[in-house]
C-alpha positions in Angstrom: 0.0 0.0 0.0 1.1 3.6 -0.7 2.4 5.5 2.3 4.0 8.5 0.5 2.7 10.4 -2.5 4.0 13.5 -4.3 1.9 15.4 -6.9 3.9 17.6 -9.1 2.2 20.2 -11.3 3.6 20.8 -14.8 6.1 23.7 -14.9 4.6 27.1 -15.6 1.1 25.6 -16.0 -1.6 28.1 -16.7 -4.6 28.6 -14.3 -6.0 31.8 -15.8 -6.0 34.3 -18.7 -3.7 37.2 -18.7 -5.1 40.7 -19.4 -5.8 41.3 -23.1 -3.0 43.9 -23.6 -0.4 41.2 -22.9 -0.7 40.2 -26.5 -2.4 36.8 -26.0 -5.7 35.6 -27.5 -8.6 35.4 -25.0 -9.6 31.8 -24.1 -13.2 30.8 -24.4 -15.1 30.6 -21.2 -16.0 26.9 -21.6 -12.3 26.0 -22.1 -10.5 24.7 -19.0 -7.0 26.0 -18.3 -4.3 23.3 -18.1 -3.8 23.9 -14.4 -7.5 23.2 -13.7 -7.4 20.1 -15.9 -4.4 18.7 -14.0 -6.1 19.4 -10.7 -9.1 17.4 -11.9 -6.7 14.5 -12.8 -5.0 14.6 -9.4 -8.4 14.6 -7.5 -9.6 11.7 -9.6 -6.5 9.7 -8.8 -6.9 10.3 -5.1 -10.6 9.3 -5.3 -10.0 6.1 -7.2 -6.9 4.6 -5.7 -6.4 2.9 -2.3 -4.5 5.4 -0.2 -5.8 4.4 3.3 -2.1 4.0 4.4 -1.1 7.4 3.1 1.0 9.2 5.7 3.2 11.7 3.8 1.7 13.9 1.1 3.4 16.6 -1.0 2.1 19.1 -3.6 4.8 20.8 -5.8 5.2 23.0 -8.8 2.8 25.9 -8.4 5.4 28.5 -9.0 4.8 32.0 -7.7 4.3 35.0 -9.9 6.6 38.0 -9.4 4.6 41.1 -8.2 5.8 44.7 -8.5 5.9 47.3 -5.8 2.6 47.4 -4.0 2.1 51.2 -4.4 2.4 51.0 -8.2 -0.8 49.1 -8.6 -2.9 52.2 -9.3 -3.7 52.4 -13.0 -3.2 51.0 -16.5 -1.1 47.8 -16.9 0.0 47.6 -13.3 -3.6 47.6 -12.0 -4.6 44.9 -14.5 -1.6 42.8 -13.6 -2.4 43.1 -9.9 -6.0 42.0 -10.6 -4.9 39.1 -12.6 -2.3 38.0 -10.0 -4.8 38.1 -7.2 -7.4 36.2 -9.2 -4.8 33.6 -10.1 -3.9 33.1 -6.4 -7.5 32.5 -5.6 -7.9 29.9 -8.4 -4.7 28.1 -7.3 -5.8 28.2 -3.7 -9.0 26.4 -4.7 -7.0 23.8 -6.6 -4.7 23.2 -3.6 -7.7 23.0 -1.3 -9.4 20.4 -3.6 -6.4 18.2 -3.7 -5.8 18.4 0.1 -9.4 17.5 0.7 -9.3 14.6 -1.6 -6.1 13.3 0.0 -7.5 13.6 3.5 -10.7 11.7 2.5 -8.6 9.0 0.8 -6.2 8.6 3.7 -9.0 8.2 6.3 -11.4 6.1 4.3 -12.2 2.5 5.3 -10.0 0.1 3.2 -12.1 -2.0 0.8 -11.8 -4.9 1.0 -10.6 -4.9 4.6 -7.1 -6.4 5.1 -7.4 -9.8 6.6 -5.1 -9.4 9.6 -5.2 -8.7 13.3 -3.8 -5.2 13.1 -6.7 -3.7 11.3 -8.1 -2.0 14.4 -4.8 -0.3 15.1 -4.5 0.8 11.5 -8.0 2.2 11.4 -7.4 4.3 14.6 -4.0 5.6 13.3 -5.1 6.4 9.8 -4.5 9.9 8.4 -1.8 12.1 6.9 1.0 13.0 9.3 3.3 14.9 7.0 2.2 17.6 4.5 4.5 19.5 2.2 3.4 22.4 0.0 6.2 23.8 -2.2 6.8 26.5 -4.8 3.5 28.1 -4.4 1.8 31.5 -3.7 -1.5 29.7 -3.5 -1.4 28.4 0.0 -4.2 30.6 1.3 -7.6 30.7 3.0 -9.2 27.6 1.5 -6.1 25.5 1.7 -5.6 26.5 5.4 -9.2 25.5 6.1 -8.6 22.1 4.6 -5.8 21.6 7.2 -7.5 23.1 10.3 -11.1 22.0 9.7 -10.5 18.4 8.7 -8.9 15.3 10.3 -5.5 16.9 9.5 -5.9 19.1 12.5 -5.3 16.1 14.8 -3.2 13.8 12.6 -0.7 16.2 11.2 2.7 16.1 12.9 4.9 17.8 10.2 4.0 20.8 8.0 6.6 22.0 5.5 5.8 25.1 3.5 8.7 25.4 1.1 9.2 28.6 -1.0 5.6 29.6 -0.5 5.1 33.3 -0.9 2.4 35.1 1.1 2.3 32.4 3.7 2.5 35.3 6.1 2.8 35.8 9.9 -1.0 35.7 10.1 -1.2 32.3 8.5 1.6 31.0 10.8 -0.3 32.0 13.9 -3.5 30.5 12.5 -1.9 27.1 11.8 0.2 26.9 14.9 -2.9 27.7 17.1 -4.9 24.8 15.6 -2.6 21.8 15.3 -2.1 20.4 18.8 0.0 17.4 17.6 2.4 19.3 15.3 6.0 18.3 15.9 7.9 19.9 13.0 7.1 23.2 11.3 9.1 24.6 8.4 8.0 28.0 7.3 11.2 29.3 5.6 11.1 31.1 2.3 13.9 29.1 0.9 14.4 30.5 -2.6 15.0 34.0 -1.2 12.9 35.6 -3.9 12.7 39.2 -2.9 9.0 39.4 -3.8 8.1 36.8 -1.2 10.4 38.0 1.6 8.3 40.7 3.3 5.5 38.3 3.9 7.3 35.2 5.2 8.5 36.1 8.7 6.9 35.8 12.1 5.4 39.0 13.6 3.1 39.6 16.6 -0.4 38.4 16.0 -2.8 41.0 14.6 -4.9 42.4 17.5 -8.6 42.8 17.5 -10.0 46.3 18.3 -10.8 45.2 21.8 -7.2 43.9 22.3 -5.8 47.1 20.8 -7.7 49.0 23.5 -6.5 46.7 26.2 -2.8 46.9 25.2 -2.9 50.6 24.4 -2.5 50.6 20.7 -5.8 52.3 20.0 -7.5 55.0 22.0 -11.3 55.5 22.2 -12.5 58.4 20.0 -13.2 60.5 23.0 -9.7 60.2 24.5 -6.3 61.3 23.1 -3.9 58.8 21.6 -1.2 57.4 23.9 2.4 58.3 23.6 5.1 55.9 22.5 6.3 55.4 26.1 2.8 54.3 27.1 2.7 51.4 24.6 3.1 48.0 26.4 4.5 44.9 24.9 2.1 42.5 23.2 2.0 39.2 25.1 2.9 36.0 23.3 0.2 33.8 22.0 -0.1 30.2 23.4 -0.1 28.0 20.4 -1.9 24.7 20.4 1.4 22.9 19.6 3.5 24.5 22.4 3.7 21.2 24.2 4.4 19.1 21.1 6.6 21.1 18.7 10.1 19.8 18.5 11.5 21.6 15.4 10.7 25.1 14.2 12.3 26.6 11.1 11.1 30.1 10.5 11.9 33.5 9.0 12.4 36.5 11.2 10.8 39.7 9.9 12.3 43.0 11.1 10.3 45.4 13.1 12.0 48.5 11.7 14.5 49.6 9.1 17.8 51.5 9.2 17.7 55.1 8.2 20.3 54.3 5.6 17.9 53.0 3.0 18.4 52.6 -0.8 18.1 56.4 -1.1 15.9 56.2 -4.2 12.5 55.4 -2.8 12.5 55.6 1.0 15.3 57.9 2.1 14.8 58.5 5.8 11.6 56.5 5.9 11.1 54.2 8.9 8.8 51.3 9.0 7.0 50.4 12.2 4.7 47.8 13.6 1.3 49.3 14.6 -1.0 46.8 16.3 1.6 44.2 15.1 1.0 44.9 11.4 3.6 46.2 8.9 2.5 49.4 7.3 4.5 49.9 4.1 3.5 53.5 3.3 1.3 55.0 6.0 3.1 55.5 9.3 1.3 56.3 12.5 4.0 57.4 15.0 1.5 57.9 17.8 0.7 54.1 17.8 4.0 52.7 16.6 5.7 49.8 18.3 9.4 50.4 18.9 11.9 47.9 17.4 13.4 46.5 20.7 9.9 45.6 22.0 9.1 43.7 18.9 12.3 41.7 19.3 11.3 41.0 22.9 7.9 39.7 21.7 9.7 37.3 19.4 11.9 36.0 22.2 8.9 35.6 24.4 6.9 33.8 21.8 9.6 31.3 21.1 10.1 30.8 24.8 6.7 29.2 25.1 7.9 26.2 23.0 9.4 24.4 26.0 9.8 21.0 24.2 11.8 22.5 21.3 14.9 20.5 20.2 15.7 22.4 16.9 15.4 26.1 16.2 16.3 27.5 12.8 16.0 31.2 12.2 16.4 32.9 8.8 16.6 36.7 8.2 13.7 37.9 6.1 14.8 40.8 3.9 12.1 43.2 2.6 12.5 43.9 -1.1 13.2 47.7 -0.9 14.7 48.2 2.4 18.0 47.6 4.1 17.0 46.1 7.4 18.3 45.2 10.8 18.1 41.6 11.9 17.3 39.8 15.1 20.3 39.7 17.4 20.8 36.6 19.4 22.5 38.2 22.4 21.9 38.8 26.1 21.6 42.5 25.4 18.8 41.9 23.0 16.9 39.4 25.2 18.5 36.0 24.8 18.0 35.2 28.5 14.2 35.1 27.7 15.0 31.6 26.2 16.0 30.0 29.5 12.9 27.8 29.1 14.4 26.0 26.1 16.3 23.5 28.1 15.7 20.6 25.7 17.2 22.6 22.7 19.8 20.4 20.9 20.4 22.4 17.7 20.5 26.2 17.1 20.7 27.1 13.4 21.4 30.8 12.7 23.7 30.5 9.6 21.2 32.7 7.6 20.7 35.2 10.4 22.7 38.3 11.4 22.8 37.1 14.9 25.6 39.0 16.7 26.3 36.0 19.0 29.4 36.7 21.1 31.4 35.0 23.9 29.1 35.8 26.8 26.2 34.6 24.7 27.6 31.2 24.0 28.6 30.9 27.7 25.0 31.6 28.6 23.8 29.0 26.1 26.1 26.3 27.6 24.9 27.0 31.1 21.1 27.2 30.3 20.8 24.6 27.4 22.2 21.4 28.8 21.1 19.4 25.8 22.9 21.6 23.2 24.8 19.6 20.7 25.0 21.8 17.5 25.3 25.5 16.7 25.2 26.4 13.0 26.3 29.8 11.8 29.2 30.6 14.1 31.8 29.6 11.5 31.6 30.6 7.8 34.1 29.4 5.2 34.7 33.1 4.3 35.9 33.9 7.8 39.4 35.3 8.0 39.8 34.3 11.7 37.7 32.5 14.4 35.7 34.5 16.9 36.2 34.4 20.6 33.0 32.5 21.0 34.1 29.8 18.6 37.6 29.5 20.3 36.0 29.3 23.7 33.5 26.6 22.6 36.2 24.5 21.1 38.1 24.5 24.3 35.4 24.4 26.9 32.8 22.2 25.0 34.5 20.3 22.2 31.4 18.0 22.1 29.3 20.8 20.6 29.4 20.6 16.8 30.2 23.8 15.0 29.6 23.1 11.2 31.4 25.4 8.7 28.7 27.3 6.8 28.9 28.0 3.1 26.3 30.7 3.4 27.9 34.2 2.8 27.0 36.4 5.8 24.8 39.4 4.8 26.2 42.8 5.7 23.6 45.2 7.0 23.6 48.9 6.3 25.6 50.1 9.3 28.2 47.4 8.8 28.5 48.3 5.1 29.0 52.0 5.9 31.7 51.2 8.4 33.4 48.9 5.9 33.1 50.9 2.7 32.5 54.4 4.1 29.7 56.8 3.3 29.0 57.8 -0.3 30.3 61.3 0.5 33.7 59.8 1.3 34.0 58.0 -2.1 
């Protein structure tokens, strides 16, 4: 019987008609697009074949479309392209949802004929998909999420891997993690590093309701003046359903503000803030902004609730048009808030500008007794070893320090210190 199944869409398969001015003939309404036809085939396969032992399921090949700057979608070609892209996402979302639903039904259906053995009762009770992978897609949206949280997947799923899926944003991450009590592995990294996907693929504080904004001071009643920046408290972490089961979390870290040293062409001197835990690209509201350090503290506090975590992989998420600051893994920034992660065995920060120093690794050794691997302290481009690495090799030679082939990213301040300001060139 089949326990693992991968469905791969044809490369660049069409799900919709581009606007007329793109120079293509308009398809007749009764004609089905190749993507819809292939979806029908996948659903028919799942409905007609015996998949009651299916445990691992993967959907691949729904490659994302590249979108332009959000503020350019105002008129003409840009507006039509945006409308087409959004419509395409909805159609693909429906396709993914149909396939997931068919797979869930197939994996939980009674085998016919019933296997003639004594283990049938156990097999029936343990049926269901345990590992779900969605890759190369901007189509993992509302309907697809509902097929995970509103079906038997909500209790059977142990591993969710969303590879290179644009627009699987912080809101979706909170939604999923709050509804999957048996989830053990979550991989939400945007692995292809496509700039168009990056601003949406990192974990941010959960969007607050109006009542919560009032409670935590982010919105003032109409009759009262807005609070000052100093009056804004920290948003508390959310207790996810999988806090007691999650063993591995691989996730992007979205920055809460940007350097004043931006690209100079579009956003010179512009600062991006979190208001009510939402990124505002253009409209800034300083009276309700959330300062950058507090947003980092929220991230530390949220991860600290995952007390059974054994692997933590953090990746810097870089917005497309800004030079950003990254999450620092240091005592100064709030590393001591992770004292609850006593089962942590592997810390992977090779794609994060982490600023880990000597005192920080000493703290890790003292507070994480199960620690066996730290990725990202040594890069093959390093000219010399850091104090932290030298100390670890002497004090804890049992902790593995793999050499990373990832080239460390230089942030704006580091770049100015290294190359000098433009005026000095």
